[in-house]
C-alpha positions in Angstrom: 54.8 70.4 11.7 51.7 68.3 11.8 49.3 70.4 9.8 51.8 70.5 6.8 51.0 66.7 6.4 47.3 67.6 5.8 48.3 69.6 2.8 51.0 67.1 1.5 48.1 64.4 1.6 45.7 66.8 -0.3 48.5 67.7 -2.9 49.1 64.0 -3.4 45.5 63.6 -4.3 45.8 66.6 -6.8 49.2 65.4 -8.4 47.4 62.1 -9.3 44.7 63.8 -10.9 47.2 66.1 -12.7 49.3 63.2 -14.2 46.1 61.5 -15.4 45.0 64.6 -17.2 48.6 64.8 -18.7 48.2 61.6 -20.3 45.0 62.7 -21.9 46.3 65.7 -23.1 49.4 64.0 -24.7 47.1 61.7 -26.6 45.1 64.5 -28.3 47.9 66.6 -29.1 50.7 64.2 -30.2 51.5 66.4 -33.2 51.6 69.9 -31.3 54.4 69.7 -28.8 54.2 73.5 -28.3 50.6 73.4 -27.5 50.6 70.4 -25.4 53.4 72.2 -23.3 51.3 75.4 -23.0 48.4 73.3 -21.8 50.2 71.3 -19.4 51.6 74.5 -17.8 48.4 76.0 -17.9 46.9 72.9 -16.0 49.6 73.2 -13.4 49.1 76.8 -12.7 45.3 76.1 -12.2 45.7 73.3 -9.9 44.0 74.0 -6.6 44.2 72.2 -3.2 41.1 69.9 -3.3 39.5 68.4 -0.1 37.0 65.7 -0.9 34.8 66.0 2.0 35.2 69.2 4.2 33.2 72.0 5.7 36.1 74.3 6.3 38.3 76.6 4.2 41.5 78.4 5.1 42.0 82.1 4.3 45.1 83.6 2.8 46.1 85.1 6.1 45.5 81.8 7.7 47.5 80.1 5.2 50.5 82.7 5.5 50.5 81.9 9.3 50.5 78.2 9.2 53.9 78.3 10.7 52.8 80.3 13.6 49.8 78.2 14.7 48.9 74.7 15.6 45.8 73.1 14.5 44.0 70.0 14.9 41.6 68.3 12.5 38.2 67.0 13.6 36.7 64.3 11.3 33.1 64.0 12.2 30.1 62.1 10.8 27.7 64.4 8.7 25.0 64.0 11.2 27.0 65.4 14.1 28.6 68.4 12.1 26.4 71.4 13.4 26.7 69.7 16.9 30.3 69.7 16.7 30.8 73.1 15.6 28.6 74.3 18.7 30.9 72.2 20.9 33.9 73.9 19.4 32.5 77.3 20.0 31.7 76.5 23.6 35.1 75.0 24.2 36.8 78.2 22.8 34.9 80.3 25.2 35.8 78.1 28.2 39.4 78.2 27.3 40.3 81.8 26.1 44.0 80.8 25.3 42.5 78.8 22.5 41.1 79.9 19.2 38.2 77.9 17.8 40.0 78.4 14.4 42.6 75.9 15.7 40.2 73.2 15.4 39.2 72.4 11.9 36.0 70.3 11.2 35.9 67.9 8.1 32.8 66.3 7.7 31.1 63.3 5.6 29.8 60.0 5.9 31.4 57.7 8.5 32.5 55.2 6.0 34.1 57.7 3.6 36.2 59.3 6.5 37.1 56.0 7.7 38.5 55.0 4.2 40.4 58.5 4.2 41.9 57.7 7.6 43.4 54.3 6.6 44.6 56.0 3.5 46.8 58.3 5.7 44.5 61.3 6.0 46.2 63.2 8.9 42.9 63.8 11.2 43.3 63.9 14.8 40.0 62.9 16.1 37.3 61.0 14.3 33.7 61.2 15.5 32.0 58.3 13.8 28.2 57.6 13.5 28.9 54.1 14.6 31.1 51.9 16.9 32.3 49.6 14.2 34.8 51.8 12.4 36.6 53.3 15.5 37.2 49.7 16.9 38.4 48.7 13.4 40.8 51.6 13.7 42.2 50.7 16.9 42.4 46.8 15.8 44.6 47.9 12.8 46.7 50.3 14.9 45.4 53.5 13.5 43.7 54.8 16.6 44.6 55.0 20.5 42.7 52.2 22.3 42.4 54.2 25.5 40.8 57.2 23.7 37.7 55.4 22.5 34.6 56.9 24.1 30.8 56.6 23.2 29.8 60.4 22.8 26.4 60.0 21.6 23.4 57.9 20.8 21.5 58.9 17.6 17.9 59.0 16.8 16.1 58.5 13.7 13.1 60.7 12.7 10.7 61.2 9.6 11.2 64.7 7.9 8.5 66.1 5.8 6.9 69.5 5.1 4.7 70.9 7.6 0.9 70.6 6.9 -2.2 71.9 8.5 -3.2 68.4 9.7 -0.9 67.0 12.1 0.4 63.6 11.0 2.6 62.7 14.0 1.3 63.8 17.4 3.2 61.4 19.6 6.0 60.0 17.5 6.1 56.4 16.2 6.4 54.1 19.1 5.5 50.6 17.4 5.3 48.7 14.0 1.5 49.4 13.8 1.8 53.1 14.2 4.8 53.2 11.7 2.6 51.2 9.1 -0.4 53.7 9.9 2.0 56.6 9.3 3.6 55.4 6.0 -0.1 54.7 4.7 -1.5 58.0 5.7 1.3 59.8 4.2 0.7 60.0 0.6 1.5 63.2 -1.2 1.7 61.6 -4.6 0.8 58.3 -6.5 4.6 57.2 -6.0 6.0 59.1 -3.4 10.1 59.5 -2.9 11.7 58.6 0.4 15.3 59.8 1.0 17.7 58.1 3.3 21.3 58.2 3.8 23.6 55.6 1.7 23.2 52.3 3.8 26.9 51.1 2.6 28.5 54.0 4.1 26.5 55.9 6.5 25.1 54.3 9.8 22.0 56.4 9.9 21.5 55.0 6.4 21.9 51.6 7.6 19.4 51.9 10.5 17.0 53.5 8.1 17.3 50.8 5.5 16.6 48.0 8.4 13.6 50.1 9.4 12.4 49.8 5.8 13.0 46.1 5.5 11.0 45.4 8.5 7.8 46.9 6.7 8.6 46.3 3.4 5.0 46.0 2.2 4.1 49.5 3.6 7.1 51.1 2.2 6.7 49.2 -1.3 4.8 52.1 -2.3 7.8 54.5 -2.1 10.6 55.0 -4.5 13.8 55.0 -2.2 16.7 57.5 -3.0 19.9 57.5 -1.2 22.0 60.6 -0.2 25.8 60.2 0.3 24.9 60.9 4.0 22.3 62.3 6.2 22.8 65.9 5.1 22.8 65.0 1.6 19.4 63.1 2.1 18.2 66.2 3.8 19.2 68.3 0.9 17.2 66.0 -1.4 14.2 66.7 0.7 14.7 70.5 0.5 15.1 70.5 -3.2 11.9 68.7 -3.5 13.6 65.5 -4.9 12.0 63.7 -2.2 8.7 63.9 -0.5 9.8 62.4 2.7 13.3 61.6 4.6 14.3 59.4 7.4 16.9 61.5 9.1 18.7 62.2 12.3 16.6 63.9 14.9 19.2 66.2 15.5 18.6 67.7 12.1 15.3 69.2 13.4 17.3 71.9 15.2 18.8 73.2 11.7 17.7 76.5 10.4 16.8 75.3 7.1 14.3 72.8 8.4 11.9 75.6 9.9 9.2 74.6 7.7 9.5 70.9 8.1 7.8 68.5 10.6 9.9 65.8 12.4 8.2 62.5 13.8 10.6 60.8 16.1 10.8 56.9 15.7 11.2 54.9 18.9 14.6 53.5 19.0 13.3 50.0 19.7 12.1 49.9 16.1 15.6 50.2 14.3 19.3 49.2 14.9 20.8 51.3 17.7 23.1 54.2 16.4 25.8 54.3 19.0 28.4 57.0 18.1 31.9 56.6 19.3 35.2 58.8 18.9 38.8 57.9 18.9 42.1 59.8 18.5 43.9 59.0 15.4 47.5 58.0 15.7 49.9 60.4 14.0 53.9 60.3 13.7 54.4 63.9 14.7 52.3 66.2 16.8 53.5 69.5 18.4 53.1 70.0 22.1 50.4 72.5 21.4 48.4 69.9 19.3 48.7 67.6 22.0 47.5 70.1 24.5 44.6 70.9 22.2 43.6 67.3 22.0 44.0 66.3 25.6 41.8 69.5 26.7 39.0 68.9 23.8 38.5 65.5 24.6 38.3 66.1 28.3 35.7 68.8 27.6 33.5 66.6 25.5 33.0 64.3 28.6 32.1 67.4 30.9 28.6 68.1 31.8 28.2 71.3 29.7 29.3 69.4 26.6 26.8 66.8 27.2 24.2 69.3 27.8 24.9 70.7 24.3 24.8 67.1 22.8 21.5 66.4 24.5 19.9 69.7 23.3 20.5 68.8 19.7 18.5 65.8 19.9 20.8 62.9 20.9 20.9 60.6 23.8 23.9 60.0 26.2 25.0 57.2 28.5 22.6 54.7 27.7 
């Protein structure tokens, strides 16, 4: 069954790590064969299935019933993770014969997820934060061409701890207003600004280009980079940054209740066009094909688009 490929892929990662550890153990315990044997056996018993980028776990009861259920795996860019969970919940309500647990969400930076897909990760749908990776997957025969769909357009926003004095009343709609905001926000002599990693996260790429357009104003800041926008948000929450450039959608997160968001006009940075594709897999059950078809159709419906809009995204530009 298709879901078994997911665990085989993860086991392959674990086995690689295991054999590397075994070589190291052999080097340090050459003269103690019995000890080495015991250590290896212990290491084998302690190996766990490891998912590099995930927000889902499978309980014992679910694991025992894997042969009785069909799942599909949704790989999603970190910025869209919470919105996708809302969509899955709404989808399950609309289709009572489907359990939301049948749709498993795996989140991470778009570039990191893309790398896993081309290495054989058995994901079913890829919700990227750009159009480049989905198009590359289609070009290289990893994804279905007719499944390509622009599901959302992202927006950047500055996030910072709420203050008595309002620093951003009407958002940032010009280069001059951007520079004025940057110069007025100085919580310390050398403030820290967190962004997502531009190399693998589209939101980080757009944020980095925004910074380069006003390098002089941003020169007073120390730039730190998170793996994705959720990690950049965490840097802010953990006081490792004074300011962050995040997705506007993150303003709806409960953890950001005590933070202000200042929306940056889309004309000031590279557009963040987000596309999805269905990943090609050798074997899928009829149930999985049904789930895929129904969920993709649901994403295009007005009820789903309302959820996307309510989370700070734009659609159908």
